[in-house]
Structures are given as structure tokens and as C-alpha cells.
N, C-alpha and C positions, 0 to 999 in steps of 0.2 A: 574208763569204767563203763560197763554195760549194766542193763537191768538185772534184777535178781533179788534174793533175800538180803535184808540188812540185819546182821546178827551181832554186831559189836555191843557189848554191854558197856555201861558207863565206866566201870572199873578198867576196861580194856582200852579206853581212849587215851591217846598221848597228848594231843593238842586239839583244842576246841575254840571256835569263834562264837561268841554270844553277841548277836546283833539285834538292834531294834530300829527306832526312828525318832527323830526329834519331834515328829508330829504325833507320837504316841507316848506322851509323858506318863500315862497310866500304866505303861509297860515297864517303866524303869525300876520300880521296886522288884518286879519279877526278874529283871536282868541281874540286879544285885544278889537276889536269893540264889539264882542259878549259878552265878559265878562263885559264890561262897561254897555251895555244895560241891561243885566240880573241884575246886581247889582243896576241899577236905578229902577228896579222893586222889589227891596228888596229880591232878590233870593240869597241864599248862593251858592257861586261858587267855585269849585276847578279847577284851571287852570293847564293844563298839555300840554303846547305847544310842548315840546320835545318828548312826547309820551313814557315816561319811567316809569310812576308811576303804581303800582299795583292798580287795580280799583275795584276788586271784593268785597272788604269789606267797600266800601265808602257809601253804603246805600243811593244812589241818586235816584231822580225821573226820571232823564233823562241824557243820555250822548249825547253830540253834537260832532260829529267827523268831523273835517274839513281837507280835503285832497283828497283822492281818494280811489280806492279799496284796494291798499296795506296798507294804513293807517287804513282802516276799518278792514282788516285781523288782524293787530296787536292789535287793540282795542278789537276785539272778543276774542283773546287769553288771554288778560289781564282781561277779564270779566268773565271767567269761574268760576262758583260757585255763580254767581249773575244772576238775571233775569231783570236787569235794561234795559229799552228800549233804543235803540240807533238810533239817527237821523244822517244818513250819508249825508254829503254835498260834492258834487263832485267838486274838483278843479284839477282833474287829466285828463287822456286822454280817458279812456273807460267809467267809470261811470256805470258799470254793476250792482254793489251792491249799491254804493253810488249814488242814483238816484235823490236826492233833489238838487236844484240849490241854489246859493247864494241869489237869489231873493226870493225863498221859505222861506229861513231862516229869511231874513230881514222882510218879511211880518208877519211871525210868531211872531217875537220879537216885532213887532209894534202893536200886538194885533189882527191881522186878525184871524177870526174864523177858526179852523181846520176842513177841510172837506175832507172826503174820506181816511184819513190816516189810515193805518192798521198795526197791530202788526203781523209780520211774523216770527214765530220761525224757526230758522235755525239749523239743527242738526250739531254738531261738533264731532270731533274724539279725543279720548284719546289714546296716544301711550305710553306704558311703556317699556323702554329699559333696558335689563339686560346684563351687561358686567362684565368683570373682575374688572372694576373700581367701580362697584356698580349699583344701580337702579336709573333711572331718568324717570320722567313723563313729557310729554309735550302735547300740544293741537293744533288742526288744524281746521280751518273753510273750507279750500279748500282741501288739500290733505297732505298725508305723502308719501314721495318718497324714494326709495332705488336707489341710483345713484352712478356711478363711476366718479371720477374726470378725469381720463384718461382711456378710454375704451381699455383695454389690453386683456381681455378674457371674455368669458361668465361667469356669476356667477350662482351658484346653491343655490336655496332658497327653503326650505321645508315649506309648509303651512298646518297648522291645523285649523279646524273650530270646535269650541266648544269642544276642547280636542281630536278630532279625525283627523287622517291624511287625508288630502284632495288632495294635489298635490305637485309635485316638479316642480319648474320653472327653466329652463335654458334660460337665457335671459340677455340683457344688464342692465336690472333694472326692478323695479315694481313701480306702483303708486296705492295707496289706497285713493280713493276720496269720498267725501260727495256728496249729490245732488248738493250743490252749486259748488263744485269743478269739477263736471262732465262736465262742459262746459269749463274747463281750459285745463291743459296738457293731462288729460285722453282723452278728446275729440280729440285732435290732434293726438293721437295714435290709434284712432279707437274705443274708448270706447263709450258707449251710453249716451245720454242726459237723466238725471233723472228728473222727475217732482219734484218741490221743496217741495211738501207736503209729499213725501215718507220718511219713516224711513228705510234707506238702504244705503249701500255704495258699490263702485265698486272696484274690484281688476283688474288692467290692466297691463299686461306685455309690455315692449317695446323691439322690436327686438327679439322675442322669437325664440328659436332654432327649435321648432316643431310646426306643423300646429295645433296641438290639444290644445296648450296654447292660450286661448282666454279670453277676459274680462268676468268676472263673477260678477253678482249682488247678494249681500248677505243681509239678513235681518238686520235691525239696532240693533236688540237684540243680534246679534252674537258676540262672542269673537274670533278673528282670531289671531293665533300665527304664527310667522315666525322664521326660524333659518337659518343662513348663514352656509351652509354645505360644502363649498369648499374654496380653496385658493382665496384670493382677494387682490387687490391693490387699495388704495385710495377710498374705499367704505364708503358711509355715509348715514345716515338717515337724510332727509331734510324735515323740517316742514314748509308748506306754502311758500316755496322758500326763507325762512328767517333764521330759526334756523338750525344748522348743528351739527350732532353728529357722530363721527367716528364709523365704524363697522369693526369687524374682524371675521375671521373664528371661528365658534362656538357661536357667539353672538346670543341672542334671543330678540325678542320684540313682544308685543301683541298690538292689536288695537281693540278698542270697541267704543261705543258711549260715548261722554263726559257726565258728570253728569248733566249738564244744557245746554239748547239751547241758541243760540245767538238771542236776541229779536230785530230784525231789523224793523224799521218803514218804510213802503213803502208809496209812495205818493197816491196810488190808481188810478193814472191817466192811467197807462198802465198795461196790463196783462203780465205774464211771456213770452208768445209767442210774444207779441209786442216787448219786450226787446230783445229776441233772433233775431227777424227780423231786428230791427234797429241797434243793437250793433254788431251782428255777421253775418248779412245777411243770416240767416237761412231760408231755403225754398224760397229764392228769385230766380227769373229767372236770367240767365246770362245777363250782360249788353252788348248786341251785337250791333255792329255798323250797321247802315242801308246802309252804302256805299257798293257798289259792290266790 
């Protein structure tokens, strides 16, 4: 499924997944309300209030995600392999990704016509970790991070791009982020903001030892390989600040685009730059006092 208008009314839905998170108990009453209203419309509903079910094989017309951006990140990871559109309803603090309100959802379920909603494909990352314990594959909508639990020394990480040696990093860690994740931790470390339509990702070191180690933007078709080449303590690969996998000297992992995009439904009410300004105060003038 590609981008374009989302026009299905609630009555036209055949099967819907309503998901949330066990970390959002305040959302569970809304889960119950949403499920009840959908079933009153004769919609087949899969309820996933705890946010634990595998979702990619459910063959639904729509996922309704109730929570916040963290809940949406979890939903995206569990949907890899599927192109099911997802409606993110914000019950959290930021609402950068989950931009729909509870009022939007209730109006939709009451039969209000969909106007301006758009399907926005979001590129995701696939990370394949090779260790002495075997091979593991995981997915990220924001970023994959190499981080130390206790910063005791600089770590040495070799990076290959499409099979050829590119660089060696000596730093406290690395972040590999998508366009969505470019406004998260990567941005706080001096990485660039990527336009959401780009097929690309950013490699950003944090606290690099040399001035020449700077963020780099790579084509989304690239396969990037990393190897931990020096002694390490409490080093881990962290996916979307949620999943954690231990790393040791000699371990390798690769990062590339995931096989499917996350199909997020935007409200169409605000542009990406509107969201940057209102949520992150990007490009805003300082709020200076007029007092002498």
C-alpha cells in the first residue's frame, strides 16, 4: 500500500485491531468504548489492550492505536510485514506521531465523514544481530542505538556500507535513525532533521573522540554493517528505547530498511513543519521578556 487519501468510513470496515499498552492503563476504558462502538457497527474486532499480540498476520482493514508515541512505536514494530493503516490517538504527552485526538476518534466512530486524512508511509529499520548466541532480527521506527550502561571507556565500532569499509568510530555510542527518528535522540546529538518523505537514515555518533566523526545521511537502499572491535563493558543494542540486546567484543550487526513501511494515518490538518514548530518549537524565536 502506498500513500494517498484514507477514505474508509467506520461502517465500511470489516476487521479492526484496537491496541494500547499495559503501560497506559488510563487508555483501557477508551479501548473498551471503542471496541463496543465498532461491534455495534458489526465490525469484527481484535482487542489488544495490553499491546502484546503479534499483529502482522491479522489481515485487518485498520489498526486503532490508543496511547501515545511510545505505544505507536510498539505497534509499528509488531506490524512489520503488514501494510495495515494505523490511526494513532494521542493520550500521551507529546503526540508527535499520534496526532489524532479522542474527539477525532469518537467523531469517526459516530459516522462523521473522513476529510483530509492521508496515508503516510514511514520507513522502518531492520537490524540483524550476529553474536555467539546466534542470529536475531528486530525492527525500529525511530532508531537503533549502541549504548553503554556505564560509560567507562570509548568504544571502537567499525562501519561498512554495502560491504565496503566506511569508517571507524571511537565514541560513547552510535545512533542509527530513520526520518521519523531524526527528531528524537539523533537531533539532540546534533544530527539533521530529515524530511519524512525521504528514503534515508542517519548515523550519528555521540561524544566522538575525533572532530571528523560527524553524522552521515545514507540512502535507504544501503546495508550498513557494524562490528564492535574493542573491549566493552555493559554495551547493548537498543531498539526504539525499548528492546535491549547485549553486545560483546567481536559482535556484528547490520542495519537496512525493513521489508514494509509503517502506514500511519495523518489528520491532514497540519504540515510536518507545523508539527515541528508546535511540538518542538523548531524555528521559533526565543520568548524574551519585555521587562528591562
